[in-house]
KELO-484137 format. One record per residue (C-alpha): residue in one letter; x, y, z. Coordinates in pm, whole numbers, padded with zeros to 5 digits, always signed. Example, Ala and Ser with C-alpha at 12.3 -4.5 7.8 and 13.67 -1.06 7.14 Angstrom:
# KELO-484137
A+01230-00450+00780S+01367-00106+00714
This chain:
# KELO-484137
M-08140-03536+01414G-08420-03538+01669R-08329-03197+01816T-08594-03013+02018L-08693-02714+01810Q-08699-02372+01984W-08840-02054+01834S-08774-01699+01949P-09082-01484+01965V-09165-01337+01628S-09157-00988+01771S-08796-01041+01883I-08695-01147+01532K-08855-00838+01384R-08691-00610+01639F-08351-00758+01562A-08411-00726+01188S-08476-00359+01236T-08158-00319+01441A-07952-00521+01193A-08067-00306+00908S-07908-00003+01071N-07577-00191+01095N-07564-00307+00735N-07306-00053+00628K-07074-00162+00906Y-07018-00508+00756S-07055-00437+00381P-06680-00381+00336T-06613-00729+00467L-06808-00899+00186F-06636-01031-00125L-06873-00879-00377P-06805-00927-00750K-06600-00680-00948T-06470-00687-01304S-06386-00456-01592F-06587-00679-01827P-06864-00441-01948I-07234-00522-01929R-07327-00348-02254P-07011-00294-02453S-06973-00046-02734A-06818-00147-03064A-06498+00018-02953Q-06488-00207-02646S-06584-00546-02790I-06519-00537-03166A-06236-00298-03246P-05976-00464-03018F-06060-00818-03132G-06198-00795-03487R-05879-00831-03687R-05720-01062-03429T-06005-01312-03464S-06027-01299-03844E-05729-01216-04068E-05460-01264-03805L-05603-01592-03681Y-05641-01733-04032N-05289-01636-04134W-05143-01771-03810Q-05302-02113-03843W-05207-02138-04211E-04842-02076-04130H-04810-02264-03801C-05043-02564-03840K-04897-02728-04149T-04868-03070-03985R-05236-03079-03893P-05496-03255-04111L-05632-03017-04376F-06000-02919-04385I-06121-02747-04703L-06439-02542-04722H-06490-02441-05084D-06661-02104-05121G-06924-02066-05390P-06876-01723-05546P-07165-01478-05492Y-07223-01206-05749A-07005-00904-05680N-07265-00661-05809G-07379-00464-05509S-07421-00432-05135L-07457-00740-04920H-07798-00866-04818M-07906-01088-04532G-07869-01404-04740H-07501-01323-04796A-07453-01275-04421L-07624-01603-04334N-07420-01797-04588K-07079-01659-04494I-07141-01683-04118L-07246-02049-04138K-06927-02125-04332D-06720-01936-04077I-06872-02130-03786I-06765-02455-03951L-06411-02331-04013R-06365-02204-03659Y-06495-02529-03514K-06261-02737-03730L-05968-02518-03628L-06053-02574-03261R-06069-02949-03327G-05710-02955-03449H-05735-02897-03825R-05557-02659-04053V-05837-02491-04247H-05839-02378-04610Y-06087-02108-04709R-06057-01888-05017P-06347-01643-05052G-06463-01584-05408W-06674-01347-05616D-06852-01416-05943C-06767-01130-06178H-06940-01269-06487G-07298-01280-06605L-07595-01051-06645P-07605-00913-06286I-07243-00805-06316E-07297-00657-06662N-07597-00462-06537K-07396-00330-06241A-07105-00238-06467L-07339-00056-06705E-07498+00123-06410N-07154+00237-06292L-07074+00354-06645G-07409+00530-06687I-07490+00320-06994E-07833+00168-07066D-07763-00065-07360S-07461-00298-07367R-07489-00339-07744N-07352+00011-07791T-07049-00047-07568S-06729-00235-07640P-06676-00558-07445E-06342-00449-07304V-06498-00137-07149I-06761-00346-06971R-06504-00603-06856T-06282-00330-06711S-06575-00190-06515A-06682-00538-06403E-06337-00606-06257K-06396-00320-06013T-06718-00465-05871G-06545-00743-05675K-06545-00559-05343S-06634-00719-05013Q-06774-00614-04680F-06783-00967-04541K-06508-00903-04287Q-06755-00689-04089F-06936-01013-04002G-06623-01149-03831I-06535-01390-04113M-06199-01561-04064A-06004-01532-04391N-05706-01360-04549W-05903-01077-04708D-05603-00864-04799S-05431-01109-05034Q-05518-01159-05402E-05379-01512-05375S-05609-01597-05083T-05927-01479-05257Y-06054-01534-05609R-06267-01372-05877T-06401-01557-06178I-06268-01274-06396D-05907-01328-06279H-05674-01432-06556D-05559-01751-06381Y-05914-01848-06306E-06030-01796-06664M-05741-01996-06801R-05818-02290-06570Q-06178-02269-06683L-06078-02278-07050H-05856-02578-06991V-06148-02760-06829F-06352-02674-07138K-06074-02804-07360Q-06073-03136-07173M-06449-03166-07223V-06403-03098-07595E-06144-03375-07608Q-06400-03606-07446G-06641-03530-07732L-06896-03364-07504I-06911-03018-07663Y-07105-02947-07982R-07286-02663-08155N-07641-02705-08277Y-07968-02540-08362R-08183-02642-08075P-08484-02501-07894V-08360-02319-07586Y-08524-02117-07317F-08469-01751-07393S-08518-01476-07137P-08633-01149-07296S-08566-00977-06962S-08205-01101-06957G-08152-01096-07332S-07991-01440-07325A-08050-01812-07357L-08094-02002-07032A-08022-02356-06923E-08290-02564-06754A-08112-02511-06422E-08173-02136-06451L-08550-02172-06458E-08807-02167-06186Y-09174-02235-06239N-09444-01992-06138D-09762-02190-06066K-09968-01870-06062H-09867-01739-06403V-10164-01608-06600S-10168-01627-06979H-10425-01465-07206S-10505-01773-07409V-10689-01745-07739Y-10911-01971-07948V-10824-01905-08313T-10944-02046-08645F-10738-02137-08951D-10917-02170-09289L-10887-02509-09461G-10783-02492-09824N-11078-02706-09932N-11376-02880-09772P-11360-03259-09814W-11703-03305-09648G-11918-03078-09865D-11954-02723-09982G-11860-02403-09803P-11559-02300-09594V-11437-02511-09300K-11212-02391-09021L-10965-02561-08787L-11006-02442-08427V-10686-02425-08220W-10609-02297-07870T-10282-02141-07755T-10152-01966-07444T-09885-01783-07650P-10062-01576-07916W-09735-01418-08027T-09611-01755-08158L-09895-01764-08416T-09678-01547-08640A-09438-01843-08662N-09702-02110-08728M-09574-02386-08960G-09835-02655-08910I-10135-02787-08718A-10101-03128-08552V-10370-03387-08480N-10346-03723-08304P-10435-04014-08537E-10563-04213-08236M-10819-03949-08140A-11171-03894-08277Y-11271-03559-08428S-11599-03392-08518L-11725-03119-08746V-11916-02877-08523K-12085-02541-08538L-12081-02272-08275Q-12394-02072-08208D-12242-01742-08328S-12031-01881-08613D-12116-01901-08983S-11861-02170-09070P-11824-02520-08925M-11505-02607-08733V-11306-02923-08664V-11241-03011-08296A-11163-03327-08098T-11482-03510-08003E-11357-03573-07649N-11309-03200-07590I-11653-03079-07697E-11810-03086-07351E-11534-02872-07197L-11526-02640-07499S-11898-02570-07462K-11832-02431-07112V-11605-02169-07268L-11747-02110-07617G-12116-02169-07555P-12353-02427-07713I-12192-02649-07977D-12382-02846-08242I-12217-03165-08371L-12260-03191-08747R-12073-03512-08825P-11779-03726-08713V-11441-03676-08877E-11167-03936-08894A-10822-03811-08796C-10664-03976-09100S-10883-03763-09329L-10739-03448-09169I-10373-03541-09212G-10218-03370-09510L-10498-03119-09568P-10367-02777-09663Y-10473-02467-09472Q-10413-02095-09508S-10165-01895-09303L-10299-01630-09071F-10046-01371-09185P-09964-01279-09546T-09589-01255-09482N-09560-01633-09476S-09865-01718-09689S-09640-01851-09963L-09541-02146-09747P-09748-02463-09804L-09897-02533-09460H-10055-02871-09384V-10221-03063-09106M-09973-03307-08952S-09986-03625-08745S-09828-03625-08400S-09869-03832-08087H-09779-03535-07866V-10134-03404-07910K-10335-03501-07601P-10705-03462-07517L-10627-03285-07191S-10706-02926-07281G-10768-02704-07576T-10939-02826-07894G-10741-03139-07985L-10568-02952-08268V-10229-02808-08182H-10074-02502-08344C-09709-02583-08423A-09431-02325-08412P-09100-02517-08413A-08915-02193-08350H-09079-02171-08007G-09156-02520-07881A-08948-02829-07809E-09209-03083-07922D-09288-02881-08234Y-08919-02850-08311N-08858-03223-08271L-09158-03303-08490F-09043-03081-08777R-08679-03179-08740A-08767-03548-08765R-08948-03478-09092G-08676-03259-09237L-08895-02951-09254L-08685-02703-09059S-08503-02566-09361R-08822-02396-09469A-08874-02210-09145E-08923-01836-09142D-08969-01679-08804I-09192-01377-08834F-09217-01124-08553L-09389-00791-08523I-09062-00603-08545G-08944-00420-08234K-09227-00524-08002P-09166-00738-07692V-09337-01069-07759L-09469-01128-07405D-09633-00787-07371E-09712-00547-07652G-09626-00800-07924S-09873-01056-07792R-10149-00795-07763S-10079-00676-08117V-10119-01028-08252V-10456-01058-08078D-10566-00727-08228L-10469-00848-08576L-10664-01170-08526K-10972-00966-08433V-10938-00760-08748K-10901-01074-08962G-11206-01233-08799Q-11008-01539-08683L-11036-01479-08309V-11309-01685-08142K-11240-01629-07770I-10987-01477-07526K-10960-01647-07187R-10741-01588-06882Y-10560-01911-06801Q-10361-01974-06482H-10093-02240-06515S-09733-02328-06436Y-09487-02140-06657P-09106-02114-06667Y-08949-01794-06534D-08597-01656-06539W-08483-01727-06184R-08278-01408-06173T-08516-01149-06315K-08832-01335-06198K-08990-01273-06539P-09131-01524-06792V-08913-01682-07059I-08991-01806-07409F-08883-02108-07609L-08674-02006-07904T-08507-02171-08201L-08380-01940-08473H-08221-02135-08755T-07932-01896-08816D-07561-01896-08737A-07608-01597-08508T-07841-01782-08273S-07723-02142-08266Q-07600-02254-07924W-07314-02448-07769F-07411-02758-07574A-07249-03011-07344N-07377-03363-07401L-07456-03510-07060E-07570-03856-07164N-07231-04011-07090V-07180-03803-06773K-07522-03820-06609G-07496-04178-06484R-07158-04119-06322A-07283-03790-06178I-07585-03955-06013E-07365-04228-05867A-07110-03975-05742A-07384-03762-05586S-07517-04065-05399N-07178-04097-05224V-07189-03738-05101Q-07319-03655-04754H-07617-03420-04779I-07738-03192-04500P-08035-03191-04472A-08046-03556-04583Q-08351-03507-04807A-08152-03262-05021S-07992-03565-05190N-08320-03634-05370R-08331-03279-05500L-07984-03290-05657Q-08036-03635-05809A-08372-03528-05954F-08208-03236-06133L-07931-03459-06266S-08173-03728-06385S-08379-03482-06587R-08086-03346-06790T-07955-03478-07119E-07763-03171-07234W-07648-02837-07103C-07672-02517-07303I-07344-02352-07206S-07347-02048-07440R-07500-01711-07368Q-07565-01398-07568R-07370-01146-07369V-07100-00921-07506W-06803-00920-07275E-06699-01251-07116P-06424-01485-07243V-06551-01672-07550L-06471-01994-07736T-06598-02078-08082S-06301-02257-08240D-06206-02624-08225S-05843-02516-08219L-05846-02464-07845A-05485-02542-07774H-05362-02258-07994I-05623-02015-07867L-05544-02093-07503R-05173-02028-07562V-05256-01689-07708L-05497-01597-07429D-05259-01720-07160A-04982-01502-07295K-05183-01190-07372G-05485-01212-07144T-05845-01305-07214N-05931-00945-07309Y-05710-00996-07615W-05995-01191-07772W-06171-00859-07821T-05873-00643-07913G-05647-00880-08107P-05676-00951-08483V-05854-01269-08588E-05545-01408-08762D-05364-01435-08425F-05616-01700-08320I-05589-01911-08636P-05355-02209-08583P-05066-02222-08832S-05191-02553-08971Y-05516-02387-09078R-05380-02070-09233D-05289-02221-09568A-05582-02459-09589I-05854-02201-09538R-05858-01841-09648Q-05824-01608-09353S-06109-01395-09481T-06351-01677-09394W-06260-01669-09023R-06439-01456-08766K-06441-01441-08388G-06764-01554-08228T-06947-01349-07968D-07116-01618-07761T-07013-01637-07397M-07000-01916-07145D-07284-01985-06908V-07201-01835-06568W-07265-02177-06413F-06984-02312-06626D-06768-02023-06502S-06829-02084-06132G-06867-02460-06177T-06502-02500-06270S-06387-02342-05940W-06302-02690-05809S-05993-02675-06032M-05841-02414-05795L-05819-02662-05508Q-05459-02776-05548D-05159-02803-05319E-04820-02650-05384N-04731-02945-05609G-05045-02921-05822R-05219-03224-05666Q-05595-03189-05678W-05777-03144-05348K-06132-03242-05274A-06354-03001-05081D-06464-03135-04744V-06769-02908-04744C-06960-02685-04983L-07236-02481-04821E-07486-02272-05016G-07856-02191-05042S-08095-02466-05146D-08123-02317-05496Q-07770-02433-05576H-07881-02793-05636R-07975-02673-05983G-07679-02438-06000W-07329-02449-05855F-07348-02792-05689Q-07458-02943-06019S-07220-02750-06244Q-06918-02843-06029L-07010-03210-06050L-07074-03208-06425T-06759-03018-06519K-06544-03232-06291L-06674-03561-06431G-06681-03422-06784T-06302-03373-06798S-06229-03746-06803I-06420-04070-06831D-06206-04198-06542N-06349-03937-06303V-06609-04105-06083E-06592-03892-05767A-06763-03565-05688P-06537-03265-05617Y-06686-03241-05267K-06752-03474-04974T-07041-03295-04803L-07306-03057-04935I-07488-02838-04684T-07784-02627-04790H-07972-02362-04601G-08311-02205-04663M-08360-01892-04869M-08414-01537-04743S-08746-01470-04916K-08824-01098-04936S-09193-01187-04936L-09145-01303-04575G-09025-00957-04473N-08649-01028-04479V-08544-00683-04595M-08302-00587-04319D-07961-00458-04420P-07701-00673-04239L-07446-00391-04236V-07697-00155-04074L-07772-00429-03821V-07402-00458-03736N-07296-00093-03752G-07622+00091-03685G-07814+00330-03907D-07835+00705-03938N-08090+00712-03655I-07923+00509-03383K-08245+00492-03178V-08433+00329-03463N-08141+00122-03592P-07893+00062-03308A-07560-00106-03370Y-07596-00466-03254G-07248-00574-03361P-07153-00887-03557D-07201-01137-03274L-07577-01082-03260L-07601-01144-03634R-07387-01455-03596F-07595-01580-03301W-07908-01541-03517A-07745-01727-03810A-07637-02015-03587N-07994-02059-03472V-08134-02089-03827D-08293-02422-03921V-08116-02497-04250G-08407-02710-04369K-08654-02420-04380D-08681-02077-04538V-08529-01816-04313L-08696-01540-04114I-08545-01230-03957G-08731-00936-03811K-08769-00733-03494K-08921-01029-03309Q-08636-01263-03399L-08375-00996-03319A-08531-00927-02979Q-08517-01297-02890V-08157-01333-03006S-08054-01011-02830E-08201-01133-02501A-08031-01472-02529L-07698-01305-02607R-07742-01067-02313K-07793-01360-02075L-07490-01537-02213R-07279-01226-02169N-07406-01167-01816T-07325-01528-01728A-06968-01473-01837R-06956-01145-01647F-07083-01308-01326A-06819-01578-01349L-06537-01334-01429S-06636-01094-01152N-06625-01369-00890I-06322-01559-01016G-06113-01243-01006T-05748-01231-01101E-05591-01382-00789K-05451-01735-00804F-05626-01996-00593V-05582-02362-00507P-05851-02561-00695I-06056-02832-00527P-06039-03183-00678F-06363-03317-00822E-06393-03605-00578E-06373-03365-00281M-06655-03143-00402P-07008-03149-00263L-07279-03312-00472L-07415-02991-00625D-07076-02883-00758R-07004-03228-00899Y-07349-03218-01057I-07273-02888-01233L-06948-03028-01374A-07133-03342-01485K-07388-03120-01664L-07101-02923-01815S-06948-03246-01943E-07285-03338-02091L-07307-02996-02258E-06962-03045-02411R-07057-03387-02550K-07385-03265-02698A-07230-02949-02843L-06950-03152-02997A-07198-03391-03156A-07407-03100-03286Y-07104-02924-03434E-06988-03247-03598S-07328-03291-03766Y-07350-02918-03853Q-07662-02878-03638F-07575-02535-03501P-07924-02461-03361Q-07871-02754-03124V-07548-02596-03001V-07732-02270-02933S-08022-02449-02766Q-07799-02656-02537L-07588-02353-02446N-07893-02138-02369H-08047-02411-02154F-07726-02457-01956V-07692-02082-01899N-08054-02013-01806I-08154-02328-01618T-07843-02500-01485L-07643-02190-01401S-07861-01883-01356S-08166-02047-01198L-07971-02293-00988Y-07596-02275-00938F-07548-01899-00943D-07857-01842-00733V-07763-02078-00454N-07393-01988-00441K-07407-01612-00399D-07388-01650-00022T-07081-01874-00053L-06909-01637-00297Y-06984-01317-00108A-06967-01425+00256D-06736-01729+00292A-06364-01677+00350L-06155-01630+00036D-05942-01935+00113S-06228-02154+00236S-06277-02486+00063S-06643-02399-00002R-06558-02082-00192R-06262-02237-00373T-06494-02518-00483V-06731-02269-00644I-06443-02076-00804T-06302-02403-00938V-06638-02483-01095L-06687-02129-01232T-06342-02135-01389Q-06407-02465-01563V-06757-02361-01666L-06633-02037-01818E-06345-02203-01999S-06565-02476-02148M-06848-02240-02238T-06603-02006-02409R-06469-02290-02623I-06822-02395-02713M-06934-02045-02810A-06610-01945-02986P-06704-02068-03339I-07035-01880-03319L-06938-01578-03107P-06566-01520-03169H-06564-01160-03046L-06732-01244-02715A-06506-01546-02668E-06195-01338-02736E-06317-01068-02499I-06365-01327-02222Y-06014-01465-02278H-05882-01111-02265H-06025-01065-01915M-05907-01394-01771N-05605-01621-01768F-05750-01969-01784S-05581-02234-01575H-05709-02530-01780L-05834-02714-01474P-05889-03086-01525I-06240-03225-01487N-06292-03584-01378S-06664-03564-01453H-06593-03666-01810E-06612-04021-01681E-06965-04107-01788E-07046-04350-01507M-06949-04102-01238G-07140-03824-01410N-07452-04038-01444E-07446-04134-01076V-07402-03772-00969Q-07691-03660-01189H-07913-03938-01053Q-07844-03838-00693M-07892-03468-00768A-08220-03534-00943L-08361-03661-00612L-08257-03346-00428L-08394-03123-00703K-08733-03289-00669I-08728-03201-00297R-08614-02847-00386T-08915-02802-00613V-09146-02883-00321V-08956-02648-00088L-08983-02360-00339S-09355-02425-00367L-09399-02404+00011L-09193-02084+00025E-09419-01927-00235K-09728-02017-00027A-09570-01850+00276R-09495-01537+00073Q-09849-01519-00061Q-09980-01527+00297M-09727-01252+00386L-09558-01472+00648L-09213-01403+00510N-09042-01166+00268N-08723-01357+00212S-08662-01732+00193L-08381-01693+00450E-08644-01627+00713A-08741-01996+00694E-08601-02336+00787V-08681-02681+00644V-08716-03019+00810L-08700-03331+00589V-08870-03634+00744L-08748-03961+00589P-08925-04298+00610G-08819-04531+00890D-08604-04753+00667H-08357-04573+00448A-08096-04717+00213M-07735-04617+00149E-07852-04372-00112Q-08029-04178+00161D-07711-04186+00371A-07529-04015+00087V-07782-03737+00099L-07729-03705+00475L-07366-03629+00409E-07484-03327+00215E-07707-03204+00499N-07500-02893+00558N-07534-02802+00189L-07910-02852+00169A-07973-02508+00320K-07772-02356+00039L-07959-02560-00223F-08298-02451-00087I-08179-02094-00007V-08309-02114+00350S-08127-02051+00676D-08114-02412+00796V-08218-02766+00703E-08261-03059+00937V-08288-03420+00819T-08467-03661+01051D-08680-03972+01035E-09033-04044+01138G-08928-04195+01472S-08704-03903+01567F-08931-03624+01448G-09033-03433+01761T-09348-03237+01835S-09331-02864+01841S-09551-02563+01774P-09388-02310+01542P-09578-01985+01473W-09666-02122+01129T-09581-02424+00921F-09638-02561+00572V-09616-02931+00501D-09600-03137+00182T-09463-03473+00070V-09261-03590-00226N-09232-03948-00350L-08878-04042-00449P-08775-04363-00628G-08633-04609-00375W-08713-04378-00084G-09087-04371-00054S-09269-04067+00081V-09048-03789+00221G-09212-03522+00436V-09116-03158+00379H-09188-02913+00664L-09135-02538+00628H-09142-02311+00935P-08985-01983+01057A-08614-01966+01129R-08527-02023+01498H-08229-01786+01522G-08156-01421+01473K-08058-01244+01153C-07687-01199+01082P-07627-00838+00972R-07344-00945+00739C-07492-01236+00541W-07863-01183+00631K-07906-01551+00715Y-08103-01633+01031T-07824-01830+01195R-07698-01582+01459E-07714-01680+01822T-07886-01416+02033S-07574-01344+02233Q-07354-01289+01927D-07318-00993+01687L-07264-01219+01383C-07333-01576+01291E-07054-01821+01359R-06939-01831+00994C-06929-01453+00949D-06763-01395+01286S-06479-01626+01182V-06436-01460+00841V-06433-01107+00979A-06190-01204+01252G-05958-01351+00991Q-05941-01032+00787S-05632-00903+00964H-05551-00680+00667G-05861-00476+00741F-06176-00396+00551G-06183-00292+00187D-06043-00588-00006H-06274-00699-00289V-06531-00436-00190S-06842-00330-00376E-06965+00028-00364T-07319-00092-00291S-07470-00253+00016T-07722-00478-00154N-07820-00821-00029P-07524-01047-00118V-07740-01359-00132T-08042-01266-00335D-07909-00997-00573
């Protein structure tokens, strides 16, 4: 400190710089520039082909065979439909599961994962019919469709780098497998024994687009559905208030149900009036409270007289259609009529409405029901329009009005459903009574961990709203059950296969005890099928060890729509098998957002991985980019993927790969003696402390399944801590210091530990890149002492002070550049002027004085105090101050370097009488083996490139 500063004339510096430039090639071979075979932009043949199978099938099989003493982690796979090519939602789902499994394996578990496919249900039937070239399943035998469906269970998931045993039938499952179907039937048998299964005539949601009944869980509500509602009149049989005809005015959003009208309901607590419309000849009865709103739709309304509701009840009226005119139709009393909309008189069709059905059932009127349709016409389209046309002809139509409201849709076909109750054997349904299961299910669900946490409310809301489950469907090919003699039927199906139900004679399924009691001619095989949610919901029964002991899934992960589907059906079937069951079949439920096509998510994941026909338009990104995108998805929101998202992910992955390449190219393959943590300079200890912090945060994020936090922390460490700081300031050390110097070995020690830790952190998300890094390097598993939190915190506190000074230095360098006073930061020196009184903390910084020049990327740094700071007149200078906690105001002076430029390292530390700076002269002199070792073909600046 307190040295007298001397500057060479600027012209001399420039002359030497010009001379040194001509000698650059002379010393380039003496630099230790990076070299590695790790490619910058690898092809699929370089990065995927050598490591794909090793990181998926081989790794899974190895851990299953060699890790039997480890704790078991089970991720239970919900079976997607096996009816076509994979979409982006499939990729997201399977990749998130794979990240969890790989992380758990790294944490010392043995992992169980059995991928599944759902080979039942309408989507599979449609795909099978498409493969067969058949349009209508009713003209095809069930066994033909089943045989075709069995061939749809193909998978392309392994192209996403999913770790599983894909080649074994025992390590994967299909819901159409014989063993699976038999387990499912035994679960059903147990629920029958618990008294939960019954057959009844009950209003159910029916999907004309699917041709089948639906459970409540298979519905979604479209708030923008538009119905063509109609105001229609029914003629009263007689007029109790005078002479002339009187009409009852009703309003309905489902004109097609008027063909099944069996009554008109009024509320005995409401007031009614006899009114006359401006364009009508006959008076009409409407609710008094609704008149004002009705006038906005129908025009001016004159009130003729009040009408008591009790005088309406029991009045006969005439049917709209002659086919059911023989039925005595009457006005009925019902509290479900509300003065919220319409006319206050409700058209009742118990065949198509739950409230109507319950009303007529309670009064014992269902036996007289006749459901009349316009034969062969779809009720929601042409059939509904035809009914309106008939009403016009009959003069009963008062008004047609478009009405937007919430309406149930089939969640698969995205088309509206209808409510249907046909009182015939062919259309009655099988139900599971949930009254005795629901309470236990809600309690069990409350003990499950939900991610995101708010998803718990969604599952419990679905469970609370259910009292029964319609488990039968009107398909033609799945395994069926219609007999109470399940034990006998299951023995037959187990021995001969579930297809035997379709091909075997009916007498084979009749238990011996029934054959004499009931004539065989009265038996027939039913054609109802099980709800696909019952099929997939019994998959928990597969989770057993070699001794048949039931396992519990640690995690189930699916899209957020599965709260009403697979999550719920697993829970209900598990608890329904025994009253003693009080636990859910899973410990943790994780849900992710949906890939809405309306948001533009129409990319083909396989084209993304493998490339398209036009490689310029659709290049092959490989599976790791897709996985990196999936890991960054916020599971609590709907998911986006497009060119913008891919560009961001691609850039982040490129930086991560280049970071690994920089480390590998400098570490090399030669063995070296590592430097202990306590002997390292502050900056290197700081990097290892930040690495330790990264490990802790990544571990916590993995444990809580917050993968975006892992990606965020990793990206920040790569871009800020490494690239912008540690790599930048250490290029001079790596390229110009002696190979065996403690300074270079310190950096190599840090790079080795950084690369090893980063590779472990990225491995669950980027298995191919991690495997490729391991392939290029033999890790030495160097110990890090920075895991001690107190030491790490102290190091980070000290380094934070220096980084604040560095920020000021960089600002001053930028000012000098803008004024064209320097081209390179090495052309400058820095003087730090400390306050007169400085504490021990400042002394610690003084010990790092020789490393401050490296931190600031200048040629030299001098630390002095106010009393020792001399007076001098450099050609130019920039001054600023920085206030540091416990230090006070520290002066920062930037001025030109005082020495000449070294032609080897380009730092301005060469004495005028010497060819090289002192450091480079020593290194070159020590290279007794000659030039050429660790040589780059280029002669670029080793410090700034």
